[in-house]
N, CA, C and O atoms as CSV, one atom per row, in Angstrom:
chain,resi,resn,atom,element,x,y,z
A,1,MET,N,N,10.243,14.117,-0.117
A,1,MET,CA,C,10.246,12.675,-0.038
A,1,MET,C,C,9.046,12.205,0.785
A,1,MET,O,O,8.687,12.826,1.785
A,2,THR,N,N,8.451,11.135,0.366
A,2,THR,CA,C,7.276,10.588,1.028
A,2,THR,C,C,7.696,9.795,2.260
A,2,THR,O,O,8.604,8.966,2.195
A,3,THR,N,N,7.036,10.055,3.370
A,3,THR,CA,C,7.310,9.285,4.574
A,3,THR,C,C,6.215,8.237,4.767
A,3,THR,O,O,5.172,8.285,4.114
A,4,ILE,N,N,6.461,7.309,5.655
A,4,ILE,CA,C,5.502,6.241,5.926
A,4,ILE,C,C,4.208,6.820,6.502
A,4,ILE,O,O,3.119,6.332,6.198
A,5,ASP,N,N,4.325,7.847,7.324
A,5,ASP,CA,C,3.122,8.478,7.892
A,5,ASP,C,C,2.270,9.136,6.806
A,5,ASP,O,O,1.042,9.117,6.889
A,6,ASP,N,N,2.909,9.717,5.794
A,6,ASP,CA,C,2.175,10.298,4.663
A,6,ASP,C,C,1.434,9.213,3.886
A,6,ASP,O,O,0.304,9.422,3.442
A,7,ILE,N,N,2.071,8.060,3.724
A,7,ILE,CA,C,1.446,6.937,3.030
A,7,ILE,C,C,0.227,6.454,3.800
A,7,ILE,O,O,-0.810,6.164,3.204
A,8,ILE,N,N,0.344,6.366,5.105
A,8,ILE,CA,C,-0.781,5.925,5.938
A,8,ILE,C,C,-1.938,6.911,5.846
A,8,ILE,O,O,-3.095,6.493,5.809
A,9,LEU,N,N,-1.653,8.201,5.810
A,9,LEU,CA,C,-2.715,9.206,5.658
A,9,LEU,C,C,-3.422,9.060,4.313
A,9,LEU,O,O,-4.644,9.192,4.244
A,10,GLU,N,N,-2.672,8.789,3.241
A,10,GLU,CA,C,-3.273,8.570,1.920
A,10,GLU,C,C,-4.169,7.334,1.932
A,10,GLU,O,O,-5.251,7.344,1.345
A,11,ILE,N,N,-3.722,6.276,2.595
A,11,ILE,CA,C,-4.526,5.053,2.684
A,11,ILE,C,C,-5.821,5.335,3.434
A,11,ILE,O,O,-6.892,4.905,3.006
A,12,GLN,N,N,-5.730,6.049,4.538
A,12,GLN,CA,C,-6.917,6.347,5.328
A,12,GLN,C,C,-7.903,7.231,4.564
A,12,GLN,O,O,-9.112,7.105,4.760
A,13,LYS,N,N,-7.414,8.120,3.702
A,13,LYS,CA,C,-8.315,8.942,2.884
A,13,LYS,C,C,-9.083,8.097,1.879
A,13,LYS,O,O,-10.246,8.382,1.594
A,14,ARG,N,N,-8.448,7.057,1.337
A,14,ARG,CA,C,-9.070,6.232,0.299
A,14,ARG,C,C,-9.920,5.095,0.864
A,14,ARG,O,O,-10.780,4.567,0.158
A,15,PHE,N,N,-9.701,4.712,2.104
A,15,PHE,CA,C,-10.402,3.587,2.719
A,15,PHE,C,C,-11.788,4.038,3.170
A,15,PHE,O,O,-11.923,4.735,4.176
A,16,THR,N,N,-12.832,3.633,2.412
A,16,THR,CA,C,-14.187,4.130,2.674
A,16,THR,C,C,-15.120,3.107,3.315
A,16,THR,O,O,-16.251,3.450,3.661
A,17,LYS,N,N,-14.683,1.866,3.483
A,17,LYS,CA,C,-15.464,0.801,4.131
A,17,LYS,C,C,-16.827,0.589,3.483
A,17,LYS,O,O,-17.856,0.689,4.152
A,18,LYS,N,N,-16.840,0.298,2.191
A,18,LYS,CA,C,-18.084,-0.027,1.503
A,18,LYS,C,C,-18.397,-1.499,1.735
A,18,LYS,O,O,-17.473,-2.300,1.872
A,19,PRO,N,N,-19.677,-1.880,1.783
A,19,PRO,CA,C,-20.027,-3.279,2.012
A,19,PRO,C,C,-19.592,-4.171,0.847
A,19,PRO,O,O,-19.605,-3.753,-0.311
A,20,ASN,N,N,-19.207,-5.407,1.176
A,20,ASN,CA,C,-18.790,-6.422,0.198
A,20,ASN,C,C,-17.621,-5.968,-0.670
A,20,ASN,O,O,-17.531,-6.342,-1.839
A,21,THR,N,N,-16.739,-5.174,-0.105
A,21,THR,CA,C,-15.564,-4.687,-0.821
A,21,THR,C,C,-14.315,-5.128,-0.066
A,21,THR,O,O,-14.253,-5.039,1.160
A,22,ILE,N,N,-13.332,-5.599,-0.804
A,22,ILE,CA,C,-12.073,-6.057,-0.216
A,22,ILE,C,C,-11.007,-5.004,-0.507
A,22,ILE,O,O,-10.842,-4.571,-1.647
A,23,TYR,N,N,-10.287,-4.598,0.537
A,23,TYR,CA,C,-9.250,-3.575,0.422
A,23,TYR,C,C,-7.890,-4.191,0.716
A,23,TYR,O,O,-7.768,-5.036,1.603
A,24,GLU,N,N,-6.867,-3.774,-0.023
A,24,GLU,CA,C,-5.496,-4.247,0.176
A,24,GLU,C,C,-4.515,-3.135,-0.146
A,24,GLU,O,O,-4.804,-2.233,-0.933
A,25,VAL,N,N,-3.348,-3.218,0.481
A,25,VAL,CA,C,-2.222,-2.357,0.134
A,25,VAL,C,C,-1.142,-3.283,-0.398
A,25,VAL,O,O,-0.818,-4.290,0.230
A,26,LYS,N,N,-0.586,-2.948,-1.547
A,26,LYS,CA,C,0.429,-3.798,-2.171
A,26,LYS,C,C,1.746,-3.035,-2.253
A,26,LYS,O,O,1.802,-1.919,-2.769
A,27,LEU,N,N,2.809,-3.659,-1.734
A,27,LEU,CA,C,4.153,-3.105,-1.806
A,27,LEU,C,C,4.904,-3.865,-2.889
A,27,LEU,O,O,5.121,-5.069,-2.758
A,28,VAL,N,N,5.303,-3.180,-3.955
A,28,VAL,CA,C,5.955,-3.818,-5.095
A,28,VAL,C,C,7.386,-3.307,-5.197
A,28,VAL,O,O,7.619,-2.117,-5.412
A,29,ASP,N,N,8.345,-4.224,-5.038
A,29,ASP,CA,C,9.764,-3.890,-5.140
A,29,ASP,C,C,10.209,-4.073,-6.583
A,29,ASP,O,O,10.318,-5.203,-7.061
A,30,GLN,N,N,10.463,-2.985,-7.273
A,30,GLN,CA,C,10.922,-3.047,-8.649
A,30,GLN,C,C,12.448,-3.047,-8.640
A,30,GLN,O,O,13.085,-2.006,-8.476
A,31,VAL,N,N,13.012,-4.224,-8.818
A,31,VAL,CA,C,14.448,-4.414,-8.677
A,31,VAL,C,C,15.231,-3.601,-9.695
A,31,VAL,O,O,16.223,-2.968,-9.335
A,32,TYR,N,N,14.815,-3.600,-10.947
A,32,TYR,CA,C,15.592,-2.957,-12.001
A,32,TYR,C,C,15.547,-1.439,-11.953
A,32,TYR,O,O,16.519,-0.783,-12.327
A,33,SER,N,N,14.442,-0.872,-11.501
A,33,SER,CA,C,14.373,0.590,-11.410
A,33,SER,C,C,14.859,1.100,-10.056
A,33,SER,O,O,15.136,2.290,-9.907
A,34,GLY,N,N,14.965,0.209,-9.064
A,34,GLY,CA,C,15.436,0.618,-7.750
A,34,GLY,C,C,14.395,1.356,-6.933
A,34,GLY,O,O,14.740,2.093,-6.010
A,35,LYS,N,N,13.125,1.167,-7.258
A,35,LYS,CA,C,12.039,1.853,-6.551
A,35,LYS,C,C,11.094,0.839,-5.916
A,35,LYS,O,O,11.061,-0.328,-6.307
A,36,ILE,N,N,10.333,1.299,-4.939
A,36,ILE,CA,C,9.283,0.503,-4.313
A,36,ILE,C,C,7.984,1.274,-4.503
A,36,ILE,O,O,7.851,2.402,-4.028
A,37,ASN,N,N,7.034,0.669,-5.195
A,37,ASN,CA,C,5.736,1.287,-5.426
A,37,ASN,C,C,4.748,0.809,-4.379
A,37,ASN,O,O,4.758,-0.359,-3.989
A,38,VAL,N,N,3.904,1.710,-3.930
A,38,VAL,CA,C,2.862,1.390,-2.961
A,38,VAL,C,C,1.521,1.627,-3.640
A,38,VAL,O,O,1.230,2.734,-4.092
A,39,TYR,N,N,0.706,0.574,-3.708
A,39,TYR,CA,C,-0.596,0.638,-4.369
A,39,TYR,C,C,-1.705,0.397,-3.352
A,39,TYR,O,O,-1.562,-0.415,-2.437
A,40,PHE,N,N,-2.801,1.108,-3.525
A,40,PHE,CA,C,-4.029,0.861,-2.769
A,40,PHE,C,C,-4.991,0.190,-3.726
A,40,PHE,O,O,-5.326,0.755,-4.767
A,41,GLN,N,N,-5.446,-1.024,-3.385
A,41,GLN,CA,C,-6.327,-1.799,-4.256
A,41,GLN,C,C,-7.645,-2.083,-3.539
A,41,GLN,O,O,-7.683,-2.278,-2.325
A,42,TYR,N,N,-8.710,-2.099,-4.313
A,42,TYR,CA,C,-10.000,-2.520,-3.769
A,42,TYR,C,C,-10.816,-3.156,-4.878
A,42,TYR,O,O,-10.661,-2.829,-6.055
A,43,TYR,N,N,-11.680,-4.065,-4.483
A,43,TYR,CA,C,-12.548,-4.724,-5.459
A,43,TYR,C,C,-13.755,-5.320,-4.771
A,43,TYR,O,O,-13.708,-5.729,-3.611
A,44,LYS,N,N,-14.837,-5.353,-5.527
A,44,LYS,CA,C,-16.057,-6.038,-5.108
A,44,LYS,C,C,-16.079,-7.381,-5.815
A,44,LYS,O,O,-15.557,-7.523,-6.921
A,45,ILE,N,N,-16.673,-8.339,-5.183
A,45,ILE,CA,C,-16.763,-9.659,-5.782
A,45,ILE,C,C,-17.564,-9.556,-7.075
A,45,ILE,O,O,-18.668,-9.012,-7.089
A,46,GLY,N,N,-16.999,-10.085,-8.163
A,46,GLY,CA,C,-17.639,-10.037,-9.467
A,46,GLY,C,C,-17.271,-8.820,-10.294
A,46,GLY,O,O,-17.736,-8.684,-11.425
A,47,TYR,N,N,-16.440,-7.926,-9.753
A,47,TYR,CA,C,-16.026,-6.716,-10.470
A,47,TYR,C,C,-14.510,-6.683,-10.586
A,47,TYR,O,O,-13.811,-7.412,-9.882
A,48,ALA,N,N,-14.013,-5.850,-11.461
A,48,ALA,CA,C,-12.571,-5.735,-11.676
A,48,ALA,C,C,-11.896,-5.040,-10.488
A,48,ALA,O,O,-12.512,-4.241,-9.783
A,49,THR,N,N,-10.633,-5.362,-10.289
A,49,THR,CA,C,-9.835,-4.735,-9.242
A,49,THR,C,C,-9.437,-3.329,-9.673
A,49,THR,O,O,-9.059,-3.103,-10.823
A,50,THR,N,N,-9.527,-2.391,-8.742
A,50,THR,CA,C,-9.089,-1.023,-8.987
A,50,THR,C,C,-7.855,-0.774,-8.137
A,50,THR,O,O,-7.879,-0.975,-6.923
A,51,ALA,N,N,-6.776,-0.338,-8.775
A,51,ALA,CA,C,-5.521,-0.069,-8.064
A,51,ALA,C,C,-5.091,1.364,-8.321
A,51,ALA,O,O,-5.159,1.861,-9.445
A,52,GLN,N,N,-4.643,2.021,-7.247
A,52,GLN,CA,C,-4.170,3.397,-7.345
A,52,GLN,C,C,-2.793,3.478,-6.711
A,52,GLN,O,O,-2.609,3.059,-5.568
A,53,GLN,N,N,-1.825,4.012,-7.441
A,53,GLN,CA,C,-0.498,4.190,-6.867
A,53,GLN,C,C,-0.545,5.381,-5.929
A,53,GLN,O,O,-0.966,6.473,-6.310
A,54,ILE,N,N,-0.103,5.156,-4.686
A,54,ILE,CA,C,-0.155,6.249,-3.714
A,54,ILE,C,C,1.228,6.743,-3.317
A,54,ILE,O,O,1.353,7.823,-2.741
A,55,ALA,N,N,2.280,5.961,-3.620
A,55,ALA,CA,C,3.628,6.418,-3.277
A,55,ALA,C,C,4.659,5.644,-4.086
A,55,ALA,O,O,4.411,4.542,-4.575
A,56,ARG,N,N,5.817,6.267,-4.203
A,56,ARG,CA,C,6.965,5.623,-4.841
A,56,ARG,C,C,8.171,5.934,-3.961
A,56,ARG,O,O,8.574,7.089,-3.822
A,57,LEU,N,N,8.737,4.889,-3.373
A,57,LEU,CA,C,9.830,5.050,-2.425
A,57,LEU,C,C,11.158,4.657,-3.053
A,57,LEU,O,O,11.195,3.872,-4.001
A,58,ASP,N,N,12.240,5.199,-2.530
A,58,ASP,CA,C,13.576,4.840,-2.983
A,58,ASP,C,C,13.926,3.461,-2.430
A,58,ASP,O,O,13.932,3.257,-1.216
A,59,GLY,N,N,14.214,2.520,-3.319
A,59,GLY,CA,C,14.472,1.141,-2.929
A,59,GLY,C,C,15.706,0.971,-2.082
A,59,GLY,O,O,15.728,0.114,-1.198
A,60,GLU,N,N,16.738,1.763,-2.324
A,60,GLU,CA,C,17.971,1.632,-1.557
A,60,GLU,C,C,17.755,1.959,-0.083
A,60,GLU,O,O,18.380,1.356,0.789
A,61,ILE,N,N,16.894,2.888,0.184
A,61,ILE,CA,C,16.640,3.305,1.570
A,61,ILE,C,C,15.641,2.378,2.256
A,61,ILE,O,O,15.863,1.977,3.398
A,62,TYR,N,N,14.540,2.029,1.578
A,62,TYR,CA,C,13.421,1.348,2.218
A,62,TYR,C,C,13.363,-0.162,2.006
A,62,TYR,O,O,12.533,-0.818,2.635
A,63,ARG,N,N,14.201,-0.744,1.153
A,63,ARG,CA,C,14.109,-2.174,0.846
A,63,ARG,C,C,14.266,-3.039,2.103
A,63,ARG,O,O,13.509,-3.993,2.284
A,64,ALA,N,N,15.211,-2.732,2.952
A,64,ALA,CA,C,15.439,-3.514,4.169
A,64,ALA,C,C,14.323,-3.311,5.194
A,64,ALA,O,O,14.137,-4.146,6.080
A,65,GLN,N,N,13.588,-2.222,5.082
A,65,GLN,CA,C,12.540,-1.894,6.054
A,65,GLN,C,C,11.149,-2.376,5.637
A,65,GLN,O,O,10.181,-2.105,6.348
A,66,LEU,N,N,11.017,-3.078,4.512
A,66,LEU,CA,C,9.700,-3.488,4.018
A,66,LEU,C,C,8.872,-4.263,5.038
A,66,LEU,O,O,7.686,-3.969,5.184
A,67,PRO,N,N,9.437,-5.241,5.753
A,67,PRO,CA,C,8.593,-5.944,6.745
A,67,PRO,C,C,8.060,-5.019,7.842
A,67,PRO,O,O,6.911,-5.155,8.261
A,68,GLU,N,N,8.883,-4.086,8.305
A,68,GLU,CA,C,8.431,-3.154,9.347
A,68,GLU,C,C,7.389,-2.179,8.801
A,68,GLU,O,O,6.437,-1.827,9.497
A,69,ILE,N,N,7.573,-1.747,7.559
A,69,ILE,CA,C,6.596,-0.851,6.923
A,69,ILE,C,C,5.254,-1.557,6.792
A,69,ILE,O,O,4.213,-0.976,7.099
A,70,ALA,N,N,5.271,-2.812,6.337
A,70,ALA,CA,C,4.036,-3.582,6.183
A,70,ALA,C,C,3.335,-3.761,7.525
A,70,ALA,O,O,2.113,-3.632,7.604
A,71,LYS,N,N,4.087,-4.056,8.576
A,71,LYS,CA,C,3.494,-4.229,9.911
A,71,LYS,C,C,2.863,-2.931,10.407
A,71,LYS,O,O,1.772,-2.945,10.976
A,72,LYS,N,N,3.548,-1.814,10.192
A,72,LYS,CA,C,3.030,-0.526,10.662
A,72,LYS,C,C,1.749,-0.153,9.923
A,72,LYS,O,O,0.787,0.301,10.541
A,73,ILE,N,N,1.731,-0.341,8.601
A,73,ILE,CA,C,0.523,-0.029,7.832
A,73,ILE,C,C,-0.630,-0.908,8.289
A,73,ILE,O,O,-1.747,-0.421,8.465
A,74,ARG,N,N,-0.375,-2.194,8.483
A,74,ARG,CA,C,-1.418,-3.141,8.934
A,74,ARG,C,C,-1.941,-2.763,10.320
A,74,ARG,O,O,-3.147,-2.791,10.566
A,75,LYS,N,N,-1.023,-2.409,11.219
A,75,LYS,CA,C,-1.423,-2.081,12.595
A,75,LYS,C,C,-2.262,-0.807,12.655
A,75,LYS,O,O,-3.261,-0.756,13.372
A,76,VAL,N,N,-1.859,0.227,11.903
A,76,VAL,CA,C,-2.539,1.515,11.978
A,76,VAL,C,C,-3.859,1.503,11.220
A,76,VAL,O,O,-4.860,2.021,11.715
A,77,THR,N,N,-3.875,0.910,10.010
A,77,THR,CA,C,-5.073,0.977,9.162
A,77,THR,C,C,-5.975,-0.233,9.275
A,77,THR,O,O,-7.182,-0.117,9.063
A,78,GLY,N,N,-5.423,-1.399,9.604
A,78,GLY,CA,C,-6.215,-2.619,9.666
A,78,GLY,C,C,-6.444,-3.252,8.305
A,78,GLY,O,O,-7.251,-4.174,8.187
A,79,ILE,N,N,-5.755,-2.782,7.277
A,79,ILE,CA,C,-5.914,-3.290,5.912
A,79,ILE,C,C,-4.826,-4.326,5.636
A,79,ILE,O,O,-3.703,-4.186,6.122
A,80,THR,N,N,-5.147,-5.356,4.867
A,80,THR,CA,C,-4.196,-6.376,4.480
A,80,THR,C,C,-3.085,-5.761,3.629
A,80,THR,O,O,-3.346,-4.966,2.726
A,81,VAL,N,N,-1.842,-6.141,3.933
A,81,VAL,CA,C,-0.694,-5.641,3.183
A,81,VAL,C,C,-0.018,-6.820,2.500
A,81,VAL,O,O,0.322,-7.811,3.148
A,82,ILE,N,N,0.178,-6.709,1.181
A,82,ILE,CA,C,0.812,-7.752,0.389
A,82,ILE,C,C,2.184,-7.254,-0.035
A,82,ILE,O,O,2.316,-6.153,-0.570
A,83,LYS,N,N,3.217,-8.082,0.210
A,83,LYS,CA,C,4.581,-7.700,-0.188
A,83,LYS,C,C,4.984,-8.481,-1.401
A,83,LYS,O,O,6.096,-8.313,-1.902
């Protein structure tokens, strides 16, 4: 099972700090499948957005913890988190 610390390590591996590039982490709660997907997104102005799924969490366990997960990812990585 993927832990929050594993997700943060994956984000840090992908975060390369290129100039004029916007980075975001998106937490998507899929109600019908009962899962929470975590995506790492980046884009340059004038170019298409690139998104990579980095984790899939069990919704029953992590749904109530989404605000705390978003705060922890933001605090550790400094990247914008969208819920």
